[in-house]
DRENDO-1510 file (C-alpha; in Angstrom, 1 decimal, always signed):
<recs>
REC; n; res; u; v; w
REC; 1; MET; -89.9; +73.9; +133.5 .
REC; 2; THR; -91.5; +75.3; +130.3 .
REC; 3; ARG; -93.0; +72.6; +128.2 .
REC; 4; ILE; -91.6; +72.4; +124.6 .
REC; 5; PRO; -94.1; +71.0; +122.1 .
REC; 6; ASP; -93.0; +67.9; +120.1 .
REC; 7; ALA; -93.8; +69.6; +116.8 .
REC; 8; VAL; -94.9; +73.0; +115.6 .
REC; 9; ALA; -96.8; +73.2; +112.4 .
REC; 10; PHE; -97.6; +76.2; +110.3 .
REC; 11; ALA; -100.8; +76.1; +108.2 .
REC; 12; SER; -102.4; +78.5; +105.8 .
REC; 13; LEU; -105.4; +78.4; +103.5 .
REC; 14; ASP; -102.9; +77.8; +100.7 .
REC; 15; THR; -102.4; +74.3; +102.0 .
REC; 16; HIS; -105.4; +73.6; +104.2 .
REC; 17; ARG; -109.2; +74.0; +103.7 .
REC; 18; LEU; -110.3; +74.4; +107.3 .
REC; 19; ILE; -108.1; +75.6; +110.1 .
REC; 20; VAL; -109.5; +75.7; +113.7 .
REC; 21; THR; -107.3; +76.9; +116.6 .
REC; 22; VAL; -108.5; +76.6; +120.2 .
REC; 23; PRO; -106.4; +78.6; +122.7 .
REC; 24; ASN; -106.3; +77.9; +126.4 .
REC; 25; GLU; -108.3; +81.1; +126.9 .
REC; 26; GLY; -110.6; +83.0; +124.7 .
REC; 27; PRO; -112.7; +81.9; +121.7 .
REC; 28; ALA; -111.7; +79.5; +118.9 .
REC; 29; ASP; -110.4; +81.0; +115.7 .
REC; 30; VAL; -111.5; +79.7; +112.3 .
REC; 31; ALA; -110.1; +80.1; +108.8 .
REC; 32; CYS; -112.0; +78.4; +106.1 .
REC; 33; ASN; -112.3; +78.4; +102.3 .
REC; 34; LEU; -114.9; +75.7; +102.1 .
REC; 35; PRO; -118.6; +76.1; +101.4 .
REC; 36; ARG; -120.5; +76.4; +104.7 .
REC; 37; THR; -122.3; +73.1; +104.3 .
REC; 38; VAL; -119.0; +71.2; +103.6 .
REC; 39; ALA; -117.3; +72.8; +106.6 .
REC; 40; VAL; -120.2; +71.9; +108.9 .
REC; 41; GLY; -120.0; +68.3; +107.5 .
REC; 42; VAL; -116.3; +68.2; +108.4 .
REC; 43; LEU; -117.0; +69.5; +111.9 .
REC; 44; ARG; -119.7; +66.7; +112.3 .
REC; 45; GLN; -117.1; +64.1; +111.3 .
REC; 46; ILE; -114.7; +65.5; +113.9 .
REC; 47; ALA; -117.5; +65.3; +116.5 .
REC; 48; ALA; -118.3; +61.7; +115.5 .
REC; 49; SER; -114.7; +60.7; +115.8 .
REC; 50; LEU; -114.4; +62.2; +119.2 .
REC; 51; GLU; -117.6; +60.5; +120.4 .
REC; 52; GLY; -117.0; +57.1; +118.8 .
REC; 53; PRO; -116.0; +54.1; +120.9 .
REC; 54; ALA; -112.3; +53.1; +120.7 .
REC; 55; GLY; -112.9; +49.4; +119.9 .
REC; 56; HIS; -109.1; +48.7; +120.2 .
REC; 57; CYS; -108.7; +47.5; +123.7 .
REC; 58; ASP; -107.4; +44.0; +124.5 .
REC; 59; THR; -110.9; +42.7; +125.2 .
REC; 60; ALA; -112.3; +44.0; +121.9 .
REC; 61; LEU; -109.4; +42.7; +119.9 .
REC; 62; ALA; -109.5; +39.3; +121.5 .
REC; 63; THR; -113.2; +38.7; +121.3 .
REC; 64; ALA; -114.0; +40.7; +118.1 .
REC; 65; ALA; -116.9; +42.1; +120.1 .
REC; 66; PRO; -117.5; +45.5; +121.7 .
REC; 67; CYS; -115.9; +45.8; +125.1 .
REC; 68; PRO; -118.5; +46.4; +127.8 .
REC; 69; ILE; -116.2; +49.0; +129.5 .
REC; 70; HIS; -114.3; +50.8; +126.7 .
REC; 71; ASP; -117.0; +50.6; +124.1 .
REC; 72; ALA; -119.9; +51.5; +126.4 .
REC; 73; PRO; -121.8; +54.6; +125.4 .
REC; 74; ALA; -119.8; +57.6; +126.7 .
REC; 75; PRO; -121.1; +61.0; +127.7 .
REC; 76; ARG; -120.6; +63.7; +125.1 .
REC; 77; PRO; -117.2; +65.4; +125.8 .
REC; 78; ALA; -117.6; +68.5; +127.9 .
REC; 79; GLY; -117.4; +71.6; +125.9 .
REC; 80; LEU; -117.8; +69.9; +122.5 .
REC; 81; ASP; -121.1; +71.4; +121.7 .
REC; 82; ALA; -119.9; +74.8; +122.7 .
REC; 83; LEU; -116.8; +74.4; +120.6 .
REC; 84; LEU; -118.7; +73.3; +117.5 .
REC; 85; ALA; -121.2; +76.1; +118.0 .
REC; 86; ALA; -118.4; +78.7; +118.3 .
REC; 87; VAL; -116.7; +77.4; +115.2 .
REC; 88; ALA; -120.0; +77.3; +113.2 .
REC; 89; ASP; -120.8; +80.9; +114.2 .
REC; 90; GLN; -117.5; +82.1; +112.7 .
REC; 91; LEU; -118.3; +80.4; +109.3 .
REC; 92; PRO; -119.8; +82.6; +106.6 .
REC; 93; ASP; -123.6; +82.8; +107.0 .
REC; 94; GLU; -125.1; +81.8; +103.7 .
REC; 95; ASP; -128.5; +83.0; +104.8 .
REC; 96; GLN; -127.2; +86.6; +105.2 .
REC; 97; GLN; -125.3; +86.9; +102.0 .
REC; 98; ALA; -126.4; +86.3; +98.4 .
REC; 99; PRO; -124.9; +83.1; +96.9 .
REC; 100; THR; -123.2; +84.9; +94.0 .
REC; 101; ASP; -121.1; +82.0; +92.9 .
REC; 102; TRP; -122.7; +78.7; +93.9 .
REC; 103; VAL; -121.1; +76.8; +91.1 .
REC; 104; ALA; -117.6; +77.7; +92.5 .
REC; 105; ASP; -118.8; +76.4; +95.9 .
REC; 106; VAL; -120.0; +73.2; +94.3 .
REC; 107; ARG; -116.7; +72.7; +92.5 .
REC; 108; SER; -114.8; +73.3; +95.7 .
REC; 109; ALA; -117.0; +70.6; +97.4 .
REC; 110; LEU; -116.2; +68.3; +94.5 .
REC; 111; ALA; -112.5; +68.9; +94.9 .
REC; 112; PHE; -112.7; +68.4; +98.7 .
REC; 113; ASN; -114.6; +65.1; +98.2 .
REC; 114; GLU; -112.2; +63.9; +95.4 .
REC; 115; GLY; -110.7; +61.2; +97.6 .
REC; 116; ALA; -114.1; +59.7; +98.5 .
REC; 117; GLN; -115.4; +56.6; +96.8 .
REC; 118; HIS; -118.2; +58.5; +95.0 .
REC; 119; PRO; -117.2; +62.2; +95.1 .
REC; 120; ALA; -120.1; +63.4; +92.8 .
REC; 121; VAL; -122.7; +61.5; +94.8 .
REC; 122; ILE; -121.4; +62.8; +98.1 .
REC; 123; THR; -121.3; +66.4; +96.8 .
REC; 124; LEU; -124.9; +65.9; +95.5 .
REC; 125; ARG; -125.8; +64.8; +99.1 .
REC; 126; ASP; -124.3; +68.0; +100.5 .
REC; 127; ILE; -126.2; +70.1; +97.9 .
REC; 128; LEU; -129.5; +68.4; +98.8 .
REC; 129; LEU; -128.9; +69.1; +102.5 .
REC; 130; ASP; -128.1; +72.8; +101.8 .
REC; 131; ASP; -131.4; +74.6; +102.5 .
REC; 132; ALA; -130.1; +78.1; +101.4 .
REC; 133; PRO; -132.4; +79.7; +98.8 .
REC; 134; ARG; -131.1; +79.3; +95.2 .
REC; 135; THR; -132.4; +80.5; +91.9 .
REC; 136; PRO; -133.4; +78.0; +89.2 .
REC; 137; GLU; -130.4; +79.1; +87.2 .
REC; 138; GLN; -128.0; +78.4; +90.1 .
REC; 139; ALA; -129.6; +75.0; +90.7 .
REC; 140; LEU; -129.3; +74.1; +87.0 .
REC; 141; ALA; -125.6; +75.2; +86.9 .
REC; 142; ALA; -124.8; +73.2; +90.0 .
REC; 143; ALA; -126.6; +70.1; +88.6 .
REC; 144; LEU; -124.5; +70.4; +85.4 .
REC; 145; ALA; -121.3; +70.7; +87.4 .
REC; 146; VAL; -122.1; +67.6; +89.4 .
REC; 147; LEU; -123.1; +65.7; +86.3 .
REC; 148; ALA; -119.9; +66.7; +84.5 .
REC; 149; ALA; -117.9; +65.4; +87.5 .
REC; 150; HIS; -119.8; +62.1; +87.5 .
REC; 151; THR; -119.3; +61.8; +83.7 .
REC; 152; ARG; -115.5; +62.2; +84.3 .
REC; 153; GLU; -115.8; +59.4; +86.9 .
REC; 154; LEU; -117.3; +57.2; +84.3 .
REC; 155; SER; -114.5; +58.1; +81.9 .
REC; 156; ALA; -111.9; +57.2; +84.4 .
REC; 157; LEU; -113.7; +53.9; +85.0 .
REC; 158; ALA; -113.7; +53.2; +81.2 .
REC; 159; ARG; -110.0; +54.0; +81.0 .
REC; 160; ARG; -109.2; +51.7; +84.0 .
REC; 161; ASP; -111.2; +48.9; +82.4 .
REC; 162; ALA; -109.4; +49.3; +79.1 .
REC; 163; ASP; -106.0; +49.4; +80.7 .
REC; 164; GLU; -106.8; +46.2; +82.7 .
REC; 165; TYR; -108.0; +44.5; +79.6 .
REC; 166; ARG; -104.9; +45.5; +77.6 .
REC; 167; ASP; -102.6; +44.3; +80.4 .
REC; 168; GLU; -104.4; +41.0; +80.5 .
REC; 169; HIS; -104.9; +40.3; +76.8 .
REC; 170; GLY; -102.3; +42.5; +75.1 .
REC; 171; VAL; -102.8; +44.3; +71.8 .
REC; 172; ASN; -103.3; +42.1; +68.8 .
REC; 173; ARG; -105.5; +41.6; +65.8 .
REC; 174; SER; -108.4; +40.2; +67.9 .
REC; 175; THR; -108.3; +42.8; +70.7 .
REC; 176; ARG; -107.4; +45.9; +68.8 .
REC; 177; GLY; -111.0; +46.6; +67.7 .
REC; 178; LEU; -112.4; +46.2; +71.2 .
REC; 179; LEU; -109.7; +48.5; +72.7 .
REC; 180; THR; -110.3; +51.1; +70.0 .
REC; 181; GLY; -114.0; +51.0; +70.8 .
REC; 182; MET; -113.4; +51.4; +74.6 .
REC; 183; ASP; -111.1; +54.3; +73.9 .
REC; 184; HIS; -113.7; +55.9; +71.7 .
REC; 185; THR; -116.3; +55.6; +74.5 .
REC; 186; ARG; -113.9; +57.2; +77.0 .
REC; 187; LYS; -113.3; +60.2; +74.6 .
REC; 188; LEU; -117.0; +60.6; +74.1 .
REC; 189; LEU; -117.5; +60.8; +77.9 .
REC; 190; ASP; -114.7; +63.3; +78.2 .
REC; 191; ARG; -116.2; +65.5; +75.5 .
REC; 192; HIS; -119.6; +65.3; +77.1 .
REC; 193; ALA; -118.2; +66.3; +80.5 .
REC; 194; THR; -116.5; +69.3; +78.8 .
REC; 195; ARG; -119.8; +70.4; +77.2 .
REC; 196; LEU; -121.6; +70.1; +80.5 .
REC; 197; ASP; -119.0; +72.3; +82.1 .
REC; 198; GLU; -119.4; +74.9; +79.3 .
REC; 199; GLU; -123.2; +74.9; +79.9 .
REC; 200; THR; -122.7; +76.1; +83.5 .
REC; 201; GLY; -121.7; +79.4; +82.0 .
REC; 202; GLN; -118.4; +79.5; +84.0 .
</recs>
């Protein structure tokens, strides 16, 4: 009997950033609109999740300690290295093409890391790990883009703090001045982030 899959999903680069398909026969196929360093980081996360111990068996849950059987170091899954190598080989080689729009790559990385706790810091980590040659102008533009993103994080933090203070104490004669000052600080941060973006030249 022909097996019918439980679900069939259609994906495109309009809705996904990295699409990897592995057929039963033949090489893996990759579609990607992420910077190479970000895509490689995603692949490393996939590898780590495949290699990591389960930690959810009855013994582990009952004792709150690693299970000597299920959480024991497991051999690397067969074919994982070959799969990751095949996928990485199909990603654009940054060493073979001039990085004509690195700021766009940095902004793509910032958007990809948006759900992280510190997206600007994580993106900065990715930039520091990227050993592709860059010009001083590109490095400065990338630094300005990351700093602008971090400034917006601070602005969002100031807004959240003001909202929480307003919810807790209300708006009255004694709190209005403080709330106005907090709002002024947030607007200053927003304007500074906009200026930093403008200085990237894009």
